[in-house]
C-alpha positions in Angstrom: -34.7 -85.0 -21.8 -32.7 -88.3 -21.7 -32.4 -88.4 -25.5 -31.1 -84.8 -25.4 -28.5 -85.6 -22.8 -27.4 -88.7 -24.8 -27.1 -86.6 -27.9 -25.2 -84.0 -26.0 -22.7 -86.5 -24.7 -22.1 -87.9 -28.2 -21.5 -84.4 -29.6 -19.1 -83.4 -26.8 -17.1 -86.6 -27.5 -16.9 -86.1 -31.2 -16.5 -82.3 -31.6 -14.6 -79.4 -30.2 -16.6 -76.3 -29.8 -15.7 -72.6 -30.2 -16.6 -70.7 -27.0 -19.9 -69.2 -28.4 -20.8 -72.0 -30.8 -23.8 -73.3 -28.8 -25.8 -70.1 -28.8 -27.2 -68.3 -31.8 -27.1 -64.6 -31.4 -29.1 -62.6 -34.0 -28.4 -59.9 -34.9 -25.1 -58.9 -33.3 -25.7 -55.3 -34.2 -29.0 -53.5 -33.6 -30.4 -49.9 -33.5 -31.8 -48.5 -30.3 -35.3 -49.9 -29.8 -34.6 -53.2 -31.6 -34.5 -56.8 -30.2 -31.6 -59.2 -29.9 -32.5 -62.9 -29.9 -30.5 -65.7 -28.2 -31.4 -69.3 -28.9 -30.0 -72.8 -28.5 -30.3 -76.0 -26.6 -27.4 -76.1 -24.2 -24.1 -74.3 -23.5 -20.8 -76.3 -23.1 -18.5 -74.6 -20.6 -14.8 -75.4 -20.0 -13.9 -78.8 -18.4 -17.0 -80.4 -19.9 -19.5 -78.6 -17.7 -22.8 -78.2 -19.6 -26.0 -76.3 -18.9 -29.3 -76.6 -20.8 -30.4 -73.0 -21.5 -33.7 -73.3 -19.7 -31.6 -73.5 -16.5 -29.9 -70.2 -17.5 -30.6 -66.5 -17.7 -29.2 -63.5 -19.4 -28.1 -60.3 -17.6 -28.2 -57.1 -19.6 -28.5 -53.4 -18.6 -29.3 -54.3 -15.0 -32.1 -56.6 -16.0 -32.3 -60.4 -16.1 -34.1 -62.4 -18.9 -35.0 -66.1 -18.8 -35.2 -68.6 -21.7 -38.5 -70.1 -23.0 -39.0 -73.5 -24.6 -40.0 -73.0 -28.2 -41.3 -75.8 -30.5 -39.6 -75.8 -33.9 -41.1 -79.1 -35.3 -44.3 -80.2 -33.7 -44.3 -83.6 -35.5 -40.8 -84.4 -34.3 -41.6 -83.0 -30.8 -44.7 -85.4 -30.4 -43.0 -88.4 -32.0 -40.0 -88.1 -29.7 -42.3 -87.8 -26.6 -41.4 -84.1 -26.2 -37.6 -84.9 -26.2 -36.6 -83.3 -29.5 -37.8 -80.7 -32.0 -37.4 -77.6 -29.8 -34.9 -75.1 -28.5 -34.7 -72.5 -25.8 -35.0 -68.8 -26.7 -34.9 -65.3 -25.1 -35.5 -61.9 -26.5 -33.3 -59.0 -25.2 -34.9 -55.5 -25.7 -33.0 -52.3 -26.3 -34.6 -48.9 -26.1 -33.8 -45.3 -27.1 -32.3 -44.9 -23.6 -29.8 -47.8 -24.3 -26.3 -46.4 -24.7 -24.7 -46.8 -28.1 -21.6 -48.8 -28.7 -20.3 -52.3 -27.7 -22.3 -53.6 -24.8 -21.9 -56.8 -22.7 -24.5 -59.4 -21.8 -23.8 -62.2 -19.4 -25.1 -65.8 -19.6 -25.6 -67.0 -16.0 -25.9 -70.8 -15.6 -25.6 -73.4 -12.8 -22.4 -74.7 -14.5 -20.7 -71.5 -15.3 -21.1 -68.1 -17.0 -20.0 -66.4 -20.2 -20.0 -62.9 -21.5 -21.1 -61.9 -25.1 -20.9 -58.5 -26.9 -23.5 -56.8 -29.1 -23.3 -53.5 -30.9 -26.0 -50.9 -30.3 -26.3 -48.2 -33.0 -28.0 -44.8 -32.7 -31.7 -44.7 -33.5 -31.5 -41.1 -34.7 -34.8 -40.1 -33.1 -36.3 -36.7 -33.6 -38.1 -34.1 -31.4 -41.8 -33.3 -31.8 -43.7 -30.3 -30.4 -47.1 -31.0 -28.9 -49.7 -28.4 -27.7 -52.1 -29.6 -25.0 -55.1 -27.8 -23.6 -54.9 -26.9 -19.9 -57.2 -29.8 -19.1 -55.2 -32.4 -21.0 -51.9 -31.0 -19.8 -52.9 -31.3 -16.2 -53.8 -35.0 -16.4 -51.6 -37.4 -14.5 -51.4 -41.2 -14.2 -53.6 -42.5 -11.5 -52.5 -45.2 -9.1 -54.9 -47.8 -10.6 -53.7 -47.0 -14.1 -50.0 -47.2 -13.2 -50.3 -50.6 -11.4 -52.5 -52.1 -14.1 -50.3 -51.0 -17.0 -47.1 -52.1 -15.3 -48.6 -55.5 -14.6 -49.7 -55.9 -18.2 -46.5 -54.9 -20.0 -44.5 -57.3 -17.7 -46.7 -60.3 -18.5 -44.8 -63.4 -19.3 -46.5 -66.5 -20.6 -44.3 -69.4 -21.9 -45.9 -70.2 -25.3 -45.4 -68.1 -28.4 -48.9 -67.4 -29.9 -48.0 -65.4 -33.1 -46.8 -66.8 -36.4 -43.1 -65.7 -36.9 -43.0 -66.7 -40.6 -44.6 -63.4 -41.6 -44.9 -59.8 -40.5 -47.6 -58.5 -38.1 -50.6 -56.7 -39.6 -50.9 -52.9 -39.3 -53.5 -52.2 -36.6 -55.0 -49.1 -38.4 -54.8 -48.0 -42.0 -54.4 -44.3 -41.3 -51.1 -42.4 -41.9 -48.5 -42.4 -39.2 -48.5 -39.1 -37.3 -45.7 -39.9 -34.8 -43.0 -42.5 -34.9 -41.4 -44.6 -32.1 -38.6 -43.2 -30.0 -39.1 -39.5 -30.7 -38.6 -36.9 -27.9 -41.4 -34.5 -27.2 -41.9 -30.9 -26.1 -45.3 -30.4 -24.4 -46.3 -26.7 -24.6 -42.7 -25.8 -25.3 -41.1 -27.8 -22.5 -39.0 -30.8 -23.3 -40.2 -33.9 -21.4 -37.3 -35.3 -19.3 -36.2 -38.9 -19.7 -39.1 -39.4 -22.1 -39.4 -41.2 -25.5 -42.5 -42.0 -27.5 -43.3 -45.7 -26.7 -45.0 -46.6 -30.0 -46.4 -45.5 -33.3 -49.3 -43.1 -33.7 -51.9 -43.5 -36.4 -54.0 -40.5 -37.3 -57.3 -42.3 -37.8 -60.6 -40.7 -37.5 -62.9 -41.3 -34.5 -64.6 -44.7 -35.0 -62.1 -46.1 -37.5 -61.3 -49.8 -36.9 -58.4 -51.1 -34.8 -57.3 -54.6 -35.5 -55.1 -57.1 -33.7 -51.8 -57.4 -35.6 -51.2 -61.0 -34.4 -52.7 -63.8 -32.4 -52.9 -63.3 -28.7 -55.0 -62.9 -25.5 -56.5 -59.7 -24.1 -55.0 -59.2 -20.6 -56.2 -55.6 -19.8 -59.1 -53.4 -20.7 -58.6 -50.0 -19.2 -61.4 -47.4 -19.2 -61.0 -43.6 -18.9 -64.1 -43.4 -16.6 -62.5 -45.9 -14.3 -59.2 -44.0 -13.8 -57.1 -44.4 -16.9 -56.6 -40.7 -17.3 -53.4 -40.8 -19.5 -53.9 -43.9 -21.6 -57.6 -43.3 -21.9 -59.7 -46.3 -23.1 -56.9 -48.9 -23.8 -56.3 -52.5 -24.2 -53.2 -54.8 -24.0 -52.7 -58.1 -25.7 -50.3 -60.9 -24.5 -48.7 -62.6 -27.5 -46.6 -65.0 -25.4 -42.9 -65.2 -24.4 -42.9 -61.7 -22.9 -44.3 -59.9 -26.0 -47.2 -57.6 -25.3 -48.9 -55.0 -27.6 -50.8 -51.9 -26.4 -53.6 -49.8 -28.0 -54.4 -46.4 -26.4 -57.0 -43.6 -26.7 -59.8 -45.8 -28.0 -63.4 -44.8 -28.3 -64.9 -48.4 -28.2 -63.9 -51.9 -27.3 -64.9 -55.1 -29.3 -63.2 -57.6 -27.0 -63.2 -58.5 -23.4 -60.5 -59.4 -20.9 -59.1 -62.9 -21.2 -60.5 -63.2 -24.7 -58.3 -64.9 -27.3 -57.9 -62.9 -30.6 -56.6 -63.7 -34.0 -54.6 -61.7 -36.5 -56.8 -59.1 -38.2 -59.6 -59.3 -35.7 -61.5 -56.1 -34.9 -60.6 -55.2 -31.3 -61.7 -51.6 -30.9 -62.1 -48.2 -32.6 -60.0 -45.1 -32.7 -60.8 -42.3 -30.2 -59.6 -39.2 -28.4 -59.6 -40.5 -24.8 -56.8 -39.8 -22.3 -53.9 -37.5 -23.1 -54.5 -36.9 -26.8 -54.5 -33.8 -29.0 -57.1 -35.4 -31.4 -58.4 -38.7 -32.5 -55.6 -41.3 -33.1 -54.4 -44.7 -32.2 -51.2 -45.2 -30.2 -49.8 -48.7 -30.9 -47.1 -49.9 -28.6 -45.0 -53.0 -28.4 -43.2 -54.4 -25.3 -40.7 -57.2 -25.0 -39.9 -58.5 -21.5 -41.3 -55.3 -20.0 -39.4 -52.8 -22.3 -40.8 -50.6 -25.0 -39.4 -51.6 -28.4 -39.8 -50.3 -32.0 -42.8 -52.0 -33.6 -41.7 -51.0 -37.2 -39.7 -54.1 -38.0 -42.5 -56.4 -36.6 -44.9 -54.7 -39.1 -42.6 -54.9 -42.1 -40.9 -58.3 -42.0 -41.0 -61.7 -40.4 -41.0 -61.3 -36.7 -38.2 -62.3 -34.3 
């Protein structure tokens, strides 16, 4: 870090900075369910006070998010003895429950704090009516299911495993039967404070489910072992707080703690848990919050 500090001192002596020049915020405007990225190396506060971003955190919507070290150029990183070729990054999730309009996020550092604004646009989510059998409608999350899923979606490992130069692969080739963010009526009753936390693919029983990106399996939940709502399900950690979920499966082709590659067969579509028929529910979580997977499947990932 000595080289970085020396570079920082030179820059501070030879340049004058705009208040927000040291942090790259992209994009400044997002739809509900999309992700805002903040990255940079350090932040210069007034009177010459400086904090490297790994010492800082971001506060947004009553949650706090920390920065991860991300290697941008491995050759430079190794050649400089891990002193250059990287920056610090954090991903701030929004959801369909995020209020639209200008919203504040605060950078909290040892040497000061700053406030930034982002603009959240309406996601324009629809309402879907679902009819469940008495047996399916009576199912409730079990304690073992609730604890295991919460632990999985809040997993944070420091290294990014996926390739951000291209989009993620679609996990199942069937048509989409339900989109992210929609509200639902179950047997005519609107579910309170609910939004659909993923994309449903109407695949037939036994159709393949593939990993969309490199990662590590962190949870295999089985219906017979208490996963009443999610059914047979698995969760993959992709690093830096990004976790993907696959629900209602009929079979598994991986084990917990197994590393998987993009396009690898991980399971097969089923009808387990709360489901009206065979389909795959594919969910994506960033720092514990459910986000819209659509952009991750259609363009280079954030």
